[in-house]
C-alpha positions in Angstrom: 8.5 -26.9 32.1 10.3 -29.7 30.1 7.2 -30.8 28.4 6.2 -27.3 27.1 10.4 -27.2 26.2 9.9 -30.4 23.8 6.1 -29.1 22.5 8.2 -26.1 21.4 10.7 -28.1 19.6 8.3 -30.4 18.0 6.4 -26.7 16.9 9.7 -25.7 15.8 10.5 -29.0 14.0 7.1 -29.1 11.8 7.7 -25.8 10.9 11.2 -26.6 8.9 10.3 -29.8 7.8 7.2 -27.8 5.7 9.7 -25.3 5.2 12.1 -27.4 3.8 9.3 -29.0 1.2 8.9 -25.7 0.3 12.3 -24.7 -0.9 12.6 -27.7 -2.6 9.4 -27.6 -5.2 10.6 -23.9 -5.3 13.8 -25.0 -6.7 12.3 -27.3 -9.1 10.4 -25.1 -10.5 13.2 -22.7 -10.8 15.5 -25.0 -12.2 12.9 -26.7 -15.0 12.0 -23.1 -16.1 15.3 -21.7 -16.3 16.4 -25.2 -18.5 13.0 -23.9 -20.6 14.4 -20.5 -20.7 17.8 -21.2 -22.3 15.4 -23.2 -24.9 13.2 -20.5 -25.7 15.7 -17.9 -25.0 16.5 -18.0 -29.3 13.2 -17.9 -30.1 12.3 -14.5 -27.7 15.6 -13.0 -28.9 15.1 -13.8 -32.9 11.4 -12.2 -32.0 12.5 -8.9 -30.5 15.4 -8.6 -33.5 12.6 -9.3 -36.3 10.1 -7.4 -34.6 12.4 -4.3 -34.3 14.3 -4.5 -37.6 12.1 -6.8 -40.1 13.5 -7.7 -43.2 13.1 -5.7 -46.4 10.5 -6.9 -48.7 11.7 -8.8 -51.9 9.0 -8.2 -54.5 9.5 -10.7 -56.6 8.8 -13.6 -54.3 5.2 -15.0 -55.2 2.4 -15.8 -53.3 3.0 -19.3 -52.4 6.7 -19.0 -51.5 6.3 -15.7 -49.6 3.3 -17.6 -47.5 6.2 -21.0 -46.5 8.1 -18.2 -45.4 6.0 -15.9 -43.2 4.2 -17.9 -41.4 7.1 -20.0 -39.8 8.4 -16.7 -38.5 5.0 -15.7 -37.4 4.4 -19.0 -34.9 8.3 -18.9 -34.1 7.4 -14.8 -32.6 4.3 -15.8 -30.8 6.1 -19.1 -29.3 9.1 -17.1 -28.3 6.9 -13.9 -26.6 4.5 -16.3 -25.1 6.6 -18.8 -23.8 8.9 -16.4 -22.3 5.9 -14.9 -20.4 5.2 -18.2 -19.1 8.9 -19.3 -18.3 9.3 -15.7 -16.3 5.8 -16.1 -14.3 7.1 -19.7 -13.4 9.9 -18.8 -12.4 8.5 -16.1 -9.9 5.9 -18.7 -8.8 9.1 -20.9 -7.8 10.9 -18.5 -6.2 7.9 -16.9 -4.2 7.3 -21.1 -2.9 11.3 -20.7 -2.1 10.7 -17.5 -0.1 7.4 -18.5 1.4 9.2 -22.0 3.0 12.6 -19.8 4.2 11.0 -16.7 5.9 7.6 -18.0 6.1 7.9 -21.4 8.3 11.7 -22.2 8.6 13.1 -19.0 10.2 9.9 -18.7 12.5 10.8 -22.7 13.4 14.1 -22.0 14.3 13.2 -19.2 16.3 11.1 -22.1 18.5 13.7 -24.3 18.9 16.1 -21.1 20.1 13.4 -19.9 22.3 12.6 -23.9 24.1 16.5 -24.4 23.6 19.2 -21.2 24.3 22.1 -23.8 22.4 19.9 -23.0 19.1 20.2 -19.1 19.6 23.6 -18.6 17.8 22.5 -20.6 14.7 18.8 -19.0 14.8 20.6 -15.5 15.0 22.9 -16.2 12.0 20.3 -17.6 10.3 18.0 -14.9 10.9 20.7 -12.4 9.7 22.2 -13.8 7.0 18.5 -14.7 5.3 16.6 -11.6 6.5 19.4 -8.8 6.1 20.9 -10.7 2.9 17.0 -10.5 0.9 16.5 -7.1 2.1 20.1 -5.7 0.6 19.5 -8.1 -2.3 16.7 -6.1 -3.3 18.3 -2.8 -2.6 21.3 -4.1 -4.9 18.9 -4.5 -7.6 17.3 -1.4 -7.4 20.3 0.7 -7.2 21.9 -1.1 -9.6 22.5 1.7 -11.8 25.0 3.7 -10.0 28.3 1.6 -8.6 26.6 2.0 -4.8 24.1 -1.0 -6.3 27.2 -3.5 -7.0 28.4 -3.4 -3.5 25.1 -3.9 -1.7 24.6 -7.4 -4.3 28.0 -8.2 -2.9 26.9 -7.2 0.8 24.0 -9.3 0.4 25.7 -12.6 -1.0 27.8 -12.3 1.9 24.6 -12.6 4.7 22.8 -15.3 2.7 26.6 -17.0 3.0 25.5 -16.7 6.4 22.6 -17.3 6.4 23.5 -21.0 5.1 25.7 -21.5 7.8 23.1 -20.6 10.4 21.4 -23.4 9.0 24.0 -26.0 9.0 24.9 -25.3 12.6 20.8 -26.2 13.0 21.5 -29.1 11.2 24.2 -30.2 13.4 23.0 -29.5 16.7 20.1 -31.8 15.8 22.2 -34.7 15.3 24.4 -33.9 18.7 20.9 -33.7 20.5 19.0 -36.6 19.1 21.3 -38.9 17.3 20.1 -38.1 13.6 22.9 -39.1 11.2 21.1 -37.9 8.2 21.3 -33.9 10.2 25.0 -34.0 10.2 25.0 -35.0 6.1 23.0 -32.3 5.9 24.8 -29.7 7.7 28.2 -31.0 5.6 26.3 -30.1 2.4 24.6 -26.6 3.0 29.3 -26.2 3.9 29.4 -27.5 0.0 26.5 -25.9 -1.2 28.1 -22.5 -0.4 30.5 -23.4 -3.3 28.1 -25.8 -5.0 24.6 -24.9 -5.0 23.3 -28.4 -6.4 24.9 -30.3 -2.9 22.2 -27.3 -0.8 19.6 -28.8 -2.9 20.1 -32.3 -2.0 20.6 -30.6 2.0 17.2 -29.7 2.0 15.9 -32.9 0.8 18.1 -34.8 3.6 16.5 -32.2 6.5 13.1 -32.7 4.9 13.4 -36.7 5.4 15.7 -36.4 8.7 14.0 -34.3 10.7 10.6 -36.6 10.7 13.0 -38.7 12.6 14.2 -36.4 15.0 10.4 -35.6 15.6 9.8 -39.0 17.0 12.4 -38.9 19.2 11.3 -35.3 20.9 7.8 -36.6 20.6 8.6 -39.6 22.8 10.6 -37.5 25.2 7.2 -34.9 25.6 5.2 -38.4 26.4 8.2 -39.4 29.3 7.4 -35.9 30.8 3.8 -36.2 31.2 2.4 -35.9 34.2 0.7 -39.4 35.3 -3.2 -39.4 35.3 -4.7 -38.7 38.7 -6.3 -41.6 39.9 -10.3 -42.2 39.4 -12.6 -42.0 42.6 -13.4 -45.4 43.7 -17.2 -46.4 43.0 -18.7 -46.3 46.7 -19.7 -49.7 47.4 -23.9 -49.4 48.2 
C-alpha cells in the first residue's frame, strides 16, 4: 500500500516538473515576443495609417527623388505587417506551451498527489478550481467584452486565477514540510509575491523545476525502503 502511494507521488511530481518546464519556456517566448511587439508596433501602426490615408502625390518630385521616398515606406510597411504577424503567432505558441504545461501536466500531477495523500487535496482543489475556472471565465469575458457583463467575467476570472496561484503555493509549502526541501518553500513564497509582482512567479516556476528533482529522489528512496525483499531462491539439490 505504501509503495503504491509513493509511486503515485513520484508520478505526480514528475508531471509537475515537466509542466513547470513548459511554463518556463512558454513564459520566456511570450516575454521575448512582447518586447519585439513593442519594437515592431510603430512600424505596423505607420503601415496601417499609410495604407488607409496615403499621402497626396507631389507632382513636382522628379523620378530619382520619388524613388528614394517610396522604397523605404514600402519596406517599413512590409516589415511592420509581417513582423506583427510573426510576433503574434510566436506569442500564441508561447501561450500554448504554458497552457499545456499547466493544464496538461501540472494540474493532473497535483491530482495524483492528492490521490496518494489526502493532505494535498485542499491545495489541488484550489489549483483546479482557480486555473480551470479562471481560464473558462476569462474566455467568456473576452468573448462578451463588448457588453458590460464581459468586464465582470474578466474580473472574476482574475480572482480565480489568483486562487490557483495560492493552490500551487500550498503544494510547494507541503512538499517542503514533507520532504525538507527549502527550495520549495522559497518557491511557495515567490508564488504569493507573484500575485503582486509577476516576475516573482516566473522565478518560482524555475525553483519548482530545480527543487522538485531533489524531492523525487527522496520519495524514490522511500519507495525502495517499502519494497518487499525478494523471495529466497530455491536451493539446488545436491546429487
